[in-house]
N, C-alpha and C positions, 0 to 999 in steps of 0.2 A: 050727516055728511054722506056724500056718495063715495063709491069705491074709486081709488086712483086708476086712471086709465093707463093701459100698457102702451109703450112706445111702438110705433109701427116699424121702425128700424132699430132693433136692440144693439147692433154693432156700431152704430154711430156714436162717437164721443168716447169709445173705449180704446186706450192706447195699447195695453198688453192684456193678453188672456192667459190665465193661469191654467196650465195643463196638469191634470191630476194623473200621477203615476201609481201603478199598483206596486205593493210591497213585494220585494224579491225578484222583480223583473229588471233586466238590464236596460239601461238607458240607451236609446237609439243614438247612433253617431250623427253628429251635426253634418250639414251639407258641406261646410268648409273645413272638415276635419282632415289633418295631414298625417299620413302614415310615416312614422319615424323609425320603423324597424329596418335593420340592415344586417347583412351577413358578411363575414370576413373569413378568409382562408390564407394559410401560410404556405410558402413554398420552401421546401427543405432540399438543399443541395449537398448531400453528404460526401460526394465524390470530388468536389472541387471547392476552391476558395478564390473568389474574384476580388478580394479586397485590394490586392496590390500585385504588381508584377514581380515574380520571384525567379526570373531567369538567372540561371547560374548558381542559385542557392540550393543547399541540401534540403530536400523536402520529402515528405512521405507520399504514399499513393494518393492521399487526399489533398496533396499540394499544401501541406502545413509544415512550417519549420519547427525546429526543436523547441524554441521558446514558446511558440503557440501551443504546441502539444503539452508542454510542461504547465502552462497556465490553465489547461483544461483538467489537470489532475486534481484540482481543488473544487471542481464543479459539483453541484448538489446532486446531479443525476448520475445514477450508477452506470448506465450505458455510455455516457460521455466519458467518464473516468476510465472505463474498460477500453473503449475505442482509442482513447489517448495513449494508453499503455501499449496497445497493439500497434498504433502508429509509430511510437517511439522504437519499438522492436524492428519495424520495417526500415525506419530511417537509419538506425545504428547498424543494422545488418548491411545496408548499402553504403553507408558513410561512417565507418568506425572512428575516423578522426574527430567527428563531432562530439564524441563522448569525452575525449580529453580536453577539447576546446571549451566545453561547458561543464566540466566535471563538478564544480561546486553547485551550480544551479541544478544539475541533473540529480546528483546523489541526495541533496537536501529534499528535493521533491519526492524522490522514490522512497526515502526513509520514512516520510510521513504516511505513506500508504501501507506500511507493514502491518499496522493495526487497523486497517480499514474494516468496517463492519460488514461488507458485502463479499460473499465468496467469489463471484466472478472477477472482481477487482483484484483480490489477493492471488487468484490463479494466474491472471494476466501479468501481475507483477513478478511472480516467480518465474514464469516463462521468459519475461524480458531480462531478468537478472541472469538466468542461466545461459540463454541463447545469445544475447547481444551485449548488454551493459557491462557486466563484470569481465568477460573476455576482452572487450574493447578497451577497458580502462587499464587492467593489469594491476599487479600488486603495488608498483611504485606510485601510481596515481591514486590508488585506494588508501594508501597508508595515512594521509592526513585526515581522512574522513571515517576511519574505523571507530573512533570514540563516538562520533555523532550517530553512526549506524547502530552501534551497540546500545546507545541510550534508547533509541526507538525500539530496538529488539527487546530490551529489558521490559519496556512498557507493554509490548505485545505478548511476551512470555508470561506476564502476570495478569493478563486480561481476564475478565470474568467469563468470556466465551471460550469453551474448550476448542472450538474450531479455529479461532484466531490463534490460540496457543500452539496448536499443532502445525498450522501454516507458518507460524513464526519459526518453528524448528526447521522447517524446510528451507527458509531463507537463511537461517544460521548455517546449515549444511552447505548451501550454495556459496556463502561468503567464505567458509572455511576451505572449500575446494578451490576457490579462486585465489585466495591469499593464505595458504596454510602456515607460512612462516609468521605472518602477522597475528593470526589467531592462536598460534601455539605459544605466544608470550604469556608471562605470568599473569598480567592483569586481565587480559581477555580470556585466558583459559580458566582462571579461577571464577570469573564472572559466569562463563558458560556452564561450567560444572555445577555452580551454585543453582542456576536455573534448572538444570536437569535434576538435581537433587530435590528441588522444590516440586517439580512436576511428578516425581516418583514418590513423594511423601504420602502418608496415609490421608492427610487432610484433603489433598487434591484428588486422590483416587475415590474417596467416598466409602461408605460402609456397604452399599448394595452392590451385588455382582450382576452386571448387565452386559449384554453383548457389545454395546457401544463403549462401555467403560473398558472392557477387556481389549477391544480393538484400539482404543486410544492409548492404553498402556503398552500394547505391543508396538505401536508406532513410536512411542517415546523411547523404549528400550532399543529398537532397531536404529533410531536416529542417534542415540548415544553411542552405540557400537560403531557406526560409520564415522561419527565425529572423533572418537578416540583413535580409530585406525588412521584417520587423516592427520590428526595432531601428533600422534606418536611417530608416524613416518616423517613428518616435517621436523620434529625435534631430533630424531636420529640423523637425518640429513644435515641438520645444523651442527650437531656434535661431530660428525665425520668431517665437515668442512673446516671446523675450528680445531680439530685434533692436531697434536704435534707429531713430529717424526719420532720413531721408537728410540733413537739415540739421544734425543734432546731432553729426555726426562731427567737424567742424572745431572745434566749441566744446569737445569733450571733452578735447583736449590729450593729455597724457601718461597720463591715466587710461584713455584708450581703448586704449593699448598693453597695459596690464595686463589689461584685460578681454578683449582679443583673445587674449592669451597663455593666459589661463585657459580660454577657450572652446576654443582649439585643443588644449590638454592634455586637456580633457574629451572631445573627439571623436577623440582619437588612436587608440584601439582600433577605432573605427568606420571611420576612413579606411584603416587597415591592412587591416581585413577587406574593405572595398570593393575595394581594389587587389588583394587576394588572390583575391577572387571574380571580378574582371574579367580576371585573367591567364589565358591559354589553357592 
């Protein structure tokens, strides 16, 4: 038999040609390939809020109301929480009546930030309490919320972080300065002195002597001294206001003994704290 003859036109009758690709080389793009890449950018407007018209409402410099700022206190971003506290300070400084109008909402939100894990947020909180929130509220408006604030303060004063505990002491001082009569009561005073005692205990101080540990110990003792001075002054003022006239002691009879026993029981923690502070 003879050899098979080759076709004159080898491409005739072939529908598809198989292209051989080399290993490791990128495939070329098809002619009808569509580019689906895109870029996006966000526009941040920190100085204004265009969500709604707030004409006549009490707003901050960023045009945010108190409720909007309070809602930002639970934001996951540290800068957002710090800016919200700064905005509340601006708003309450310009409109103090807003603090009493939204006292429950405001104090509940601020109390949750006492044990915040970020230092800038705690610093902004202390500045807000001292400069605007507590002076605007006053002792009468603070009275129903002292147990709530003390519960969050107790959690912060027993926090694992030493910085959180020290900042909580500063908040306790600010609260005592704003409402000394309320904080000088038996329940709040014994609770506060118990936390001071825990912070000064050997287990909290540690066995090693470091500069940071000594600085923290000095801050605790200085805070305790200021707290006792404020509480003792408030208790002395309360006793002078409740004191009877000199000539009424003989006419009081046995009722005077009951009143003296109740006054001595109310000032018991203060007398113990005074003797402890006076001891060398």
